[in-house]
C-alpha positions as CSV (number, residue, x, y, z in Angstrom):
1,M,22.6,23.3,11.1
2,A,21.3,19.8,11.1
3,Q,23.7,17.0,11.9
4,N,24.1,14.1,9.5
5,R,23.0,10.7,10.8
6,R,26.2,8.8,11.4
7,D,25.1,6.4,14.1
8,N,23.3,4.1,11.6
9,Q,20.3,4.0,14.0
10,T,17.0,3.3,12.4
11,P,14.7,6.3,12.7
12,K,11.5,5.9,14.7
13,A,8.1,5.7,13.0
14,Q,7.1,9.1,14.2
15,D,10.3,10.6,12.9
16,V,9.6,9.1,9.4
17,V,6.0,10.5,9.5
18,A,7.3,13.9,10.4
19,A,10.2,14.0,8.0
20,L,8.0,12.9,5.0
21,D,5.0,15.0,6.2
22,L,2.7,11.9,6.1
23,Q,-1.0,12.0,7.0
24,P,-3.3,9.2,8.1
25,H,-4.8,7.2,5.2
26,M,-8.4,5.9,5.1
27,E,-7.0,2.4,4.2
28,G,-4.8,2.4,7.4
29,G,-1.3,3.6,7.7
30,F,0.0,7.0,6.5
31,Y,0.6,8.6,3.1
32,R,1.5,11.7,1.1
33,R,1.1,12.3,-2.6
34,T,4.5,13.1,-3.9
35,F,4.0,13.4,-7.6
36,Q,1.4,13.7,-10.4
37,T,1.9,14.5,-14.0
38,D,1.1,18.1,-14.7
39,H,1.3,18.2,-18.4
40,S,-0.9,15.3,-19.5
41,T,-4.2,13.8,-18.6
42,V,-6.3,10.9,-19.9
43,E,-10.1,10.5,-19.9
44,T,-11.4,7.4,-18.1
45,A,-15.1,6.8,-17.4
46,G,-15.8,10.3,-18.5
47,R,-13.4,11.9,-16.1
48,H,-10.0,13.6,-16.8
49,R,-7.2,11.9,-14.8
50,Y,-3.5,12.4,-14.5
51,L,-1.5,9.9,-16.5
52,M,0.4,8.9,-13.3
53,S,0.6,9.8,-9.6
54,S,2.8,8.6,-6.8
55,I,2.7,8.4,-3.0
56,Y,4.7,7.4,0.0
57,Y,2.9,4.8,2.1
58,L,3.9,3.8,5.7
59,L,2.5,1.1,8.0
60,T,3.5,1.3,11.6
61,R,3.0,-0.9,14.8
62,D,0.2,1.5,15.7
63,S,-1.4,1.3,12.3
64,P,-0.1,-2.1,10.9
65,I,-2.8,-2.9,8.3
66,G,-3.7,-1.4,4.9
67,Y,-7.3,-2.8,4.7
68,F,-8.7,-4.6,1.7
69,H,-9.5,-2.3,-1.1
70,L,-9.8,-2.4,-4.9
71,N,-8.3,0.1,-7.4
72,R,-9.2,0.3,-11.0
73,S,-5.7,1.5,-11.9
74,D,-2.5,-0.5,-12.1
75,I,-0.2,0.1,-9.2
76,V,3.6,-0.6,-8.8
77,H,4.8,-0.7,-5.2
78,Y,8.5,0.1,-4.4
79,Y,9.9,-1.0,-1.0
80,H,12.2,1.5,0.7
81,L,13.0,0.6,4.3
82,G,12.0,-0.7,7.7
83,D,10.2,-4.0,8.3
84,A,8.8,-6.3,5.6
85,I,5.2,-5.8,4.5
86,Q,3.0,-8.8,3.5
87,Y,0.5,-8.2,0.7
88,S,-2.6,-10.4,0.3
89,L,-4.1,-10.2,-3.2
90,I,-7.5,-11.7,-4.2
91,Y,-8.1,-12.0,-7.9
92,P,-11.6,-11.9,-9.4
93,D,-11.6,-15.7,-9.8
94,G,-10.8,-16.1,-6.0
95,T,-7.2,-17.0,-6.4
96,L,-5.2,-15.7,-3.4
97,K,-1.6,-14.6,-3.8
98,T,0.6,-13.6,-0.9
99,V,3.7,-11.5,-1.5
100,V,6.2,-10.1,1.0
101,M,7.9,-6.8,0.2
102,G,11.2,-6.3,2.0
103,N,15.0,-6.1,1.5
104,D,15.7,-9.8,2.1
105,M,15.8,-10.9,-1.5
106,L,17.5,-14.2,-0.6
107,A,14.4,-15.1,1.5
108,G,12.1,-14.3,-1.4
109,E,11.1,-10.8,-0.4
110,C,10.6,-8.4,-3.3
111,L,11.6,-4.8,-3.8
112,Q,8.9,-4.1,-6.4
113,L,5.4,-5.4,-6.8
114,H,2.9,-4.8,-9.6
115,V,-0.8,-5.1,-8.7
116,P,-3.1,-4.9,-11.7
117,G,-6.4,-2.9,-11.4
118,G,-9.3,-4.9,-10.3
119,I,-7.5,-7.0,-7.7
120,W,-8.5,-6.8,-4.0
121,K,-5.4,-5.8,-2.0
122,A,-4.5,-5.7,1.7
123,S,-1.2,-5.1,3.4
124,Q,0.1,-6.0,6.8
125,L,3.3,-4.9,8.6
126,L,5.4,-8.0,9.7
127,D,7.2,-8.0,13.0
128,G,10.7,-6.6,12.9
129,F,13.2,-4.3,14.3
130,A,12.0,-0.9,13.0
131,G,8.3,-0.9,13.9
132,Y,7.3,0.4,10.4
133,G,7.6,-0.3,6.7
134,L,7.9,2.4,4.0
135,I,7.0,1.9,0.4
136,S,6.1,4.1,-2.6
137,E,3.3,3.5,-5.1
138,A,3.2,4.7,-8.7
139,V,-0.4,4.6,-10.0
140,S,-1.4,4.7,-13.7
141,P,-3.7,6.2,-14.7
142,G,-3.3,8.5,-11.7
143,F,-5.1,7.7,-8.4
144,D,-8.6,9.0,-8.0
145,Y,-10.8,8.2,-5.0
146,A,-13.7,7.6,-7.4
147,D,-11.7,4.6,-8.7
148,M,-11.2,2.9,-5.3
149,E,-13.5,0.7,-3.3
150,M,-12.9,-0.2,0.3
151,G,-13.6,-3.8,1.1
152,N,-16.5,-4.7,3.3
153,R,-16.2,-7.9,5.4
154,R,-19.7,-9.1,4.7
155,K,-19.6,-8.5,0.9
156,L,-16.0,-9.8,0.5
157,G,-16.8,-12.9,2.7
158,E,-19.9,-13.7,0.5
159,R,-17.9,-13.3,-2.7
160,F,-14.8,-15.2,-1.5
161,P,-15.9,-17.6,1.3
162,E,-12.7,-19.6,1.0
163,H,-10.8,-16.6,2.3
164,S,-13.2,-15.7,5.2
165,V,-10.6,-15.9,7.9
166,L,-8.2,-13.6,6.1
167,I,-11.0,-11.2,5.2
168,E,-12.2,-11.0,8.8
169,T,-8.7,-9.9,9.8
170,L,-7.9,-7.5,6.9
171,A,-11.2,-5.9,5.9
172,R,-13.2,-3.3,7.7
173,E,-16.9,-3.7,8.5
């Protein structure tokens, strides 16, 4: 019989990966789909899609960056535990918004973040005690790889030259 955690120790990143059965994600970090609506679909761009899907998403010291990517669907992120995660959002007009998700609400960290479809998004684990940050994402319409584009340093740098330093750090080649 498993013992309850009574020592209030923070689990290690590899324990979270194992407990939640997470797999490496192409954006960086780890994930697992946890939910998709089974009873309803919607047609977008000629394809049937689930109305909503959800995942766990984990960044770790060994995989601390979720590289720039763009989704067509709206996504709501929910912070769970660990270290804070900083999001860099680049809007189509070039506006940059930086948001930190974490549990220190008095310092301005947020527990929930909405990212509309069509926004370039990257995430980065901030230094802290745990060595990881865990969130969930709810995606509507449900996530489909056909609706996601990974950021390319050259293309993003040409489109948003004012953010070239950030893009160099948070985009793949």
